C-alpha positions as CSV (number, residue, x, y, z in Angstrom):
1,M,-28.5,28.1,-1.0
2,Q,-27.6,24.7,-0.1
3,K,-25.0,24.5,2.7
4,T,-22.0,22.4,2.0
5,L,-19.2,21.4,4.2
6,I,-16.0,20.9,1.9
7,A,-12.9,18.7,2.7
8,M,-10.3,21.2,1.9
9,S,-6.5,19.6,2.1
10,G,-4.6,22.8,1.3
11,G,-4.2,21.2,-2.0
12,V,-5.1,22.9,-5.5
13,D,-7.9,20.3,-6.3
14,S,-10.1,20.7,-3.1
15,S,-9.4,24.7,-3.3
16,V,-11.0,24.7,-6.9
17,A,-13.9,22.4,-5.8
18,T,-14.6,25.2,-3.1
19,Y,-14.7,27.8,-5.6
20,L,-16.5,26.0,-8.0
21,L,-19.3,25.4,-5.5
22,K,-18.9,29.2,-4.4
23,Q,-19.5,30.2,-7.7
24,S,-22.7,27.8,-8.1
25,Q,-24.3,29.8,-5.1
26,H,-23.7,27.1,-2.2
27,D,-23.3,28.3,1.1
28,C,-19.7,26.7,1.4
29,V,-18.1,25.7,4.8
30,G,-14.3,24.1,4.8
31,A,-12.6,22.3,6.7
32,M,-9.5,20.1,7.3
33,M,-9.2,16.8,9.1
34,K,-6.2,16.6,11.4
35,L,-5.8,13.0,10.8
36,Y,-2.6,12.3,13.0
37,T,-0.1,14.0,15.2
38,N,3.7,14.4,14.6
39,D,4.4,11.9,17.5
40,D,3.2,9.1,14.8
41,L,5.9,10.1,12.4
42,S,9.5,9.9,12.8
43,Q,11.1,13.1,14.1
44,E,12.7,13.9,10.5
45,L,9.4,13.3,8.6
46,A,7.4,15.3,11.1
47,G,6.0,18.3,8.9
48,K,7.2,16.9,5.4
49,T,3.5,15.5,4.9
50,C,0.2,16.3,3.8
51,C,-2.1,17.8,6.8
52,S,0.9,19.7,7.7
53,L,0.7,23.3,9.5
54,D,1.5,24.6,6.0
55,D,-1.3,22.9,4.7
56,V,-3.7,24.2,7.2
57,E,-2.8,27.5,6.6
58,D,-3.0,27.4,2.9
59,A,-6.6,26.0,3.1
60,R,-7.1,28.6,5.7
61,Q,-5.7,31.3,3.6
62,V,-8.2,30.0,0.5
63,A,-11.2,30.1,2.3
64,A,-10.2,33.2,4.0
65,S,-9.8,34.8,0.0
66,M,-13.4,33.4,-0.6
67,D,-14.9,34.8,2.6
68,I,-16.1,31.5,3.5
69,P,-15.7,29.8,7.4
70,F,-12.8,27.8,7.7
71,Y,-12.4,24.6,10.7
72,V,-10.1,22.2,11.6
73,F,-12.0,18.6,12.6
74,N,-9.3,16.5,15.2
75,F,-10.2,12.9,13.8
76,T,-6.9,11.5,14.9
77,D,-8.6,8.8,17.2
78,T,-11.0,7.6,14.2
79,F,-7.8,7.6,11.9
80,A,-5.6,5.5,13.9
81,E,-8.2,3.2,14.4
82,T,-9.7,2.8,10.8
83,V,-6.7,3.5,9.2
84,M,-3.5,3.5,10.8
85,D,-4.2,-0.2,12.9
86,R,-5.6,-1.6,9.6
87,F,-2.6,-0.9,7.6
88,V,-0.4,-2.5,10.2
89,E,-2.7,-5.4,10.9
90,A,-3.2,-6.3,6.9
91,Y,0.7,-6.0,6.8
92,Q,1.4,-8.5,9.7
93,Q,-1.1,-10.8,8.0
94,G,1.0,-10.7,4.7
95,Q,-1.4,-8.6,2.8
96,T,-0.5,-5.3,1.1
97,P,-3.4,-2.7,2.2
98,N,-4.4,0.6,0.6
99,P,-4.8,3.0,3.3
100,C,-6.4,5.8,1.2
101,I,-9.5,3.9,0.6
102,D,-9.8,3.2,4.0
103,C,-9.5,6.8,5.0
104,N,-12.2,7.6,2.0
105,R,-14.6,5.0,3.6
106,F,-14.2,5.8,7.5
107,L,-13.2,9.6,7.6
108,K,-14.3,11.6,4.4
109,F,-17.3,9.7,3.8
110,E,-18.5,8.6,7.3
111,R,-16.9,10.8,10.1
112,F,-17.0,13.8,7.6
113,L,-20.4,13.5,6.8
114,H,-21.8,12.9,10.1
115,R,-19.7,16.0,11.1
116,A,-21.6,17.7,8.3
117,T,-25.1,16.6,9.4
118,E,-24.3,17.9,13.2
119,L,-23.8,21.3,10.8
120,D,-26.6,21.4,9.0
121,C,-25.1,20.9,6.0
122,I,-27.3,19.1,3.2
123,H,-23.9,18.3,0.9
124,I,-20.5,17.3,1.4
125,A,-17.8,17.9,-1.2
126,T,-14.6,16.9,-2.4
127,G,-11.8,17.5,-4.8
128,H,-11.8,13.9,-6.3
129,Y,-11.7,13.4,-9.7
130,A,-14.6,11.4,-10.5
131,R,-18.6,11.9,-11.2
132,I,-21.8,10.8,-9.3
133,E,-24.7,10.8,-11.3
134,P,-28.6,9.6,-10.7
135,D,-29.6,6.4,-12.7
136,T,-33.4,5.7,-13.8
137,N,-33.9,3.4,-11.0
138,G,-33.5,6.3,-8.4
139,R,-30.0,5.2,-7.2
140,Y,-26.9,6.9,-7.8
141,L,-23.9,5.7,-9.8
142,L,-20.1,6.5,-9.3
143,K,-18.5,7.1,-12.6
144,T,-14.9,7.8,-13.8
145,G,-13.5,11.3,-14.3
146,I,-13.3,12.8,-17.6
147,D,-9.6,13.0,-17.1
148,T,-8.6,9.5,-17.0
149,T,-4.7,10.2,-16.0
150,K,-6.5,11.7,-12.8
151,D,-9.5,9.4,-12.4
152,Q,-9.9,8.8,-8.7
153,S,-13.2,6.5,-8.7
154,Y,-10.9,3.2,-8.1
155,A,-10.3,4.6,-4.3
156,L,-14.3,5.6,-4.1
157,Y,-15.5,2.2,-4.5
158,T,-16.9,1.8,-1.0
159,M,-19.5,4.6,-1.4
160,T,-22.7,3.8,-0.3
161,Q,-26.2,5.1,-1.7
162,P,-26.6,7.4,1.7
163,Q,-23.2,8.7,1.0
164,L,-23.3,9.2,-2.7
165,S,-26.7,10.8,-2.5
166,R,-24.9,13.7,-0.6
167,T,-21.7,14.0,-1.9
168,L,-20.7,16.5,-5.1
169,L,-17.5,16.0,-6.9
170,P,-17.1,19.6,-8.7
171,L,-13.7,18.1,-10.6
172,G,-15.3,15.1,-12.0
173,S,-16.0,17.0,-15.6
174,L,-12.5,18.6,-15.6
175,T,-8.8,18.0,-16.4
176,K,-6.0,18.7,-13.8
177,E,-5.0,21.5,-16.6
178,A,-8.0,23.0,-16.2
179,V,-8.1,23.2,-12.6
180,R,-4.7,24.4,-12.0
181,Q,-5.9,27.5,-14.5
182,I,-8.6,28.6,-12.2
183,A,-6.4,27.9,-9.2
184,D,-4.3,30.4,-11.0
185,A,-6.6,32.9,-12.5
186,Q,-7.8,33.4,-8.5
187,G,-4.4,33.9,-7.4
188,F,-4.6,30.6,-4.9
189,V,-1.6,30.2,-2.9
190,N,-1.5,26.7,-3.6
191,A,-2.1,26.8,-7.4
192,K,1.1,25.5,-8.5
193,K,1.6,23.1,-5.3
194,R,2.8,19.9,-6.4
195,D,0.3,16.9,-6.0
196,S,0.8,14.3,-3.0
197,Q,1.6,10.9,-4.1
198,D,2.5,9.3,-1.0
199,I,1.0,7.5,2.2
200,C,0.6,10.3,4.7
201,F,1.6,8.9,7.5
202,A,4.8,7.5,5.6
203,P,5.4,9.9,2.9
204,D,9.3,8.2,2.8
205,G,7.8,4.8,1.8
206,D,9.5,3.1,4.7
207,Y,6.0,1.3,5.7
208,A,8.3,-1.2,7.7
209,G,9.8,1.3,9.8
210,F,6.4,3.1,10.5
211,I,4.9,-0.4,11.8
212,E,7.8,-0.9,14.0
213,R,7.0,2.4,15.3
214,H,3.3,2.0,15.4
215,T,3.3,-1.1,17.4
216,G,6.8,-0.6,19.4
217,K,8.1,-3.8,18.2
218,K,10.8,-5.3,16.2
219,I,9.7,-7.6,13.3
220,S,11.3,-11.1,13.6
221,P,13.6,-12.3,10.2
222,G,12.8,-15.3,8.6
223,K,13.5,-17.8,5.7
224,F,13.1,-17.2,2.1
225,I,12.2,-20.4,0.8
226,S,11.8,-21.7,-3.2
227,P,8.1,-23.4,-4.2
228,S,9.2,-26.5,-3.8
229,G,10.2,-25.5,0.2
230,D,14.0,-25.2,-0.2
231,I,15.9,-22.8,2.1
232,I,17.5,-19.9,-0.1
233,G,18.1,-17.2,2.0
234,K,17.1,-15.2,5.0
235,H,14.4,-12.3,5.2
236,K,14.1,-9.0,7.2
237,G,10.4,-9.7,8.2
238,I,7.4,-10.2,6.5
239,I,6.1,-6.6,6.3
240,H,9.0,-5.6,4.2
241,Y,7.6,-7.9,1.2
242,T,4.5,-7.5,-1.0
243,I,3.7,-9.7,-3.9
244,G,5.7,-9.5,-7.1
245,Q,8.5,-7.5,-5.7
246,R,11.8,-8.0,-6.8
247,K,14.3,-5.0,-5.5
248,G,15.5,-5.2,-2.1
249,L,15.4,-9.1,-1.5
250,G,19.6,-9.2,-1.4
251,I,19.3,-12.9,-2.9
252,S,21.6,-14.0,-5.4
253,A,20.8,-16.2,-8.1
254,P,21.2,-17.4,-12.0
255,H,17.8,-15.8,-12.7
256,P,15.3,-12.9,-11.3
257,L,13.4,-13.9,-8.3
258,F,10.1,-12.4,-7.1
259,V,8.0,-12.7,-4.2
260,L,5.3,-15.2,-4.7
261,S,3.5,-15.6,-1.1
262,M,3.9,-15.2,2.6
263,N,3.1,-18.0,5.0
264,I,2.6,-16.1,8.4
265,Q,2.6,-19.2,10.6
266,E,6.1,-20.4,9.6
267,N,7.3,-16.9,8.8
268,T,8.5,-17.9,5.5
269,V,8.6,-15.7,2.1
270,T,8.2,-17.9,-1.1
271,L,10.5,-16.6,-4.0
272,G,10.0,-17.8,-7.7
273,T,10.0,-16.9,-11.2
274,S,7.8,-13.9,-13.0
275,E,5.6,-16.5,-14.9
276,A,4.5,-17.9,-11.3
277,L,3.3,-14.6,-10.6
278,F,0.3,-14.7,-13.2
279,L,-3.2,-15.9,-12.3
280,S,-6.8,-15.7,-13.8
281,T,-9.1,-16.0,-11.0
282,L,-9.1,-13.9,-7.6
283,E,-11.5,-14.0,-4.9
284,A,-12.6,-10.7,-2.9
285,H,-14.3,-10.2,0.6
286,D,-16.0,-7.0,2.4
287,I,-17.4,-5.9,-0.8
288,N,-19.6,-3.2,-1.8
289,L,-21.9,-2.9,-5.4
290,I,-23.0,0.2,-6.4
291,P,-25.6,0.2,-9.4
292,M,-27.3,-2.8,-7.5
293,D,-27.7,-4.6,-3.7
294,R,-26.8,-7.8,-5.0
295,L,-25.6,-9.5,-8.2
296,D,-27.9,-12.7,-9.0
297,A,-26.2,-13.5,-12.0
298,P,-22.6,-13.6,-13.7
299,L,-21.7,-10.2,-15.3
300,R,-19.0,-9.0,-17.5
301,V,-17.0,-6.2,-16.6
302,Q,-13.6,-4.5,-16.7
303,A,-11.5,-5.0,-13.4
304,K,-8.5,-3.0,-12.0
305,I,-6.2,-5.0,-9.1
306,R,-4.6,-2.0,-8.1
307,Y,-4.8,1.7,-8.8
308,S,-2.2,1.8,-11.4
309,H,-3.6,-1.4,-13.0
310,E,-5.3,-1.0,-16.6
311,A,-9.0,-2.3,-15.8
312,Q,-9.0,-5.7,-17.8
313,P,-11.8,-8.2,-19.1
314,A,-13.3,-10.4,-16.7
315,T,-16.4,-12.0,-15.6
316,L,-17.9,-11.1,-12.3
317,W,-19.7,-13.8,-9.7
318,Q,-21.4,-13.0,-6.1
319,T,-20.5,-15.6,-4.2
320,G,-22.2,-14.8,-0.8
321,E,-23.2,-12.0,0.8
322,N,-20.2,-10.0,1.2
323,T,-17.5,-12.1,-1.2
324,I,-17.3,-12.0,-4.8
325,R,-14.9,-14.1,-7.7
326,V,-13.5,-12.7,-10.6
327,E,-12.2,-14.4,-13.7
328,F,-9.9,-12.4,-15.9
329,D,-9.8,-13.3,-19.6
330,T,-6.3,-13.5,-19.5
331,P,-4.1,-14.1,-16.5
332,Q,-3.0,-11.2,-14.2
333,R,0.6,-10.5,-12.8
334,A,0.9,-10.0,-9.1
335,I,-2.6,-10.6,-7.8
336,T,-2.1,-8.9,-4.2
337,P,-3.9,-9.5,-1.2
338,G,-4.9,-6.6,0.7
339,Q,-5.4,-4.6,-2.5
340,A,-8.4,-3.7,-3.9
341,V,-10.3,-5.4,-7.0
342,V,-12.5,-2.8,-8.3
343,M,-14.7,-3.9,-11.5
344,Y,-16.2,-1.2,-14.0
345,D,-19.3,-1.2,-16.8
346,G,-18.0,1.4,-19.2
347,D,-17.3,4.3,-17.2
348,V,-19.7,3.2,-14.3
349,V,-18.1,1.8,-11.2
350,V,-19.7,-1.7,-10.4
351,G,-18.3,-2.0,-7.3
352,G,-14.8,-3.8,-5.2
353,G,-14.0,-5.3,-2.4
354,T,-10.4,-6.6,-0.8
355,I,-8.6,-9.5,-2.4
356,S,-8.4,-12.2,-0.3
357,P,-5.4,-14.5,0.6
358,I,-4.3,-16.9,-2.6
359,P,-5.5,-20.4,-1.5
360,K,-2.4,-22.6,-1.9
361,P,-2.6,-25.0,-5.1
């Protein structure tokens, strides 16, 4: 039997992933990652987010129902350094990060995989909706999940060949509806549990509040300016804004205004029309390519600039050891530094990177 360490969150997806592997004669070990403490949250949010005590008990109960061992790993230090601190730093630089990607990169497929090795587990497994398949050249490919409404391949683009070779994704060929039916048939306590849609350490969406608590510093207000540099108002602090934002600006104008860019040095936020948000080209850094080690020629792809973005036709170039350029066939709205651009060739993830700051015209 293959010994497999399964990341259990207390949710229905990881529970069903565990069940499917158990049915496939894997020697299953369940484990939850403790990522932060209540001290990292505001008092009113403690216990109201994922990885709460209730989630631990749900995961433990599901593991017990299948008679498999269950552990809780304390990864709070790693999570603080590689996810929370990076999140705060990005916002302070006027960027909009995706902490779920960092969590997958540094926790689930690095620290968790290392712990699996210590426990003599051959594989790790998660409840992500994506697929991993070998190609004809001896590499492993990351592919989209069959359920396009739940596909999570975008958040997995940082996975390396060694990680892909040791990871199992049992839900990649299932729909969410089928997963819930399996959970219900097995009588799992979390069969009808709602999915978590929030950033776990800021479940109320108040990222600025989290950043101020995390750093212990109040963020300085500054000036809203027009594209020509005219002062048109006062902003609450750069961490309160993201590219393309319209709501919450507190600016009265004859036409809608949107956040176009931010200048950290001058502490200004530039506002303008929606039309000014459309760009055809982006640069990205900190890249990872999956079907190949590097790209020696331009490649036609479909590219997504955020998780909810519909992939659009584009051409991809590798411009340096750790950089790429993506040129879209048609301009895209609100290309946002700090977010990930992820490229696809059909259902295969080509790779991705972090969108770099947009050069000033």
